[in-house]
N, C-alpha and C positions, 0 to 999 in steps of 0.2 A: 604079512610079515612086517614086524615093527621096524621102524627106522633105527639105524645104528647110532649109538651115543657118540658125540664128537670127541675125538682124542685131544683136541685143542680148542678151547673156546675163544670167542672173540675178545672176551674180557681178559683172558690170560695174555693174549697177543698184545693187546693195548697196554697192559702192565709192562711187558718186556720193552716195547718201543718207548714208553714213557720213561722208563729207567735209563735208556740210552740218551734220550733227549735231555733229561735232568742232569746227566753226567757230562753233557756237552759233546757227545759222540754222534756225528752225523751218520745216519743209516743209509747205506747205499742199496742194499738188496736184502730180502728176507726169504729164506727157503723153509718150507714146511713139508716134512716127510709124511708118508701115509701112516707111520706109527706114532706121529705126534712130535717127532724130533724137530726142533727149531734151530736154524742156523742163521744168525744175523751178521751180515757183512757190513763193516763200517765203510763209509765213503771218505776219501781224503780229497782235498782240493787239488792235489798234485796228480792224482791218478786220472787217466782218460776215462770217459764214460764207456761202460760196457756195451758192446754191440750185440744185439739179439737178432738172429735171422728172421724171426717172426715180425720184427718191427719194420723190415725193409719193404718198400712198395714194389 
């Protein structure tokens, strides 16, 4: 069975993130859905860091 074609390539994601960087918008988190949907959350200096249960020791 052949491998599935990627719905989002690394090159595309790099372009999205570079566009945010070039616009001066800090990226806080990026979510990529199984259908290729990309959601980029900007980080602000005033917002507290997001706590992830998986990061806890």
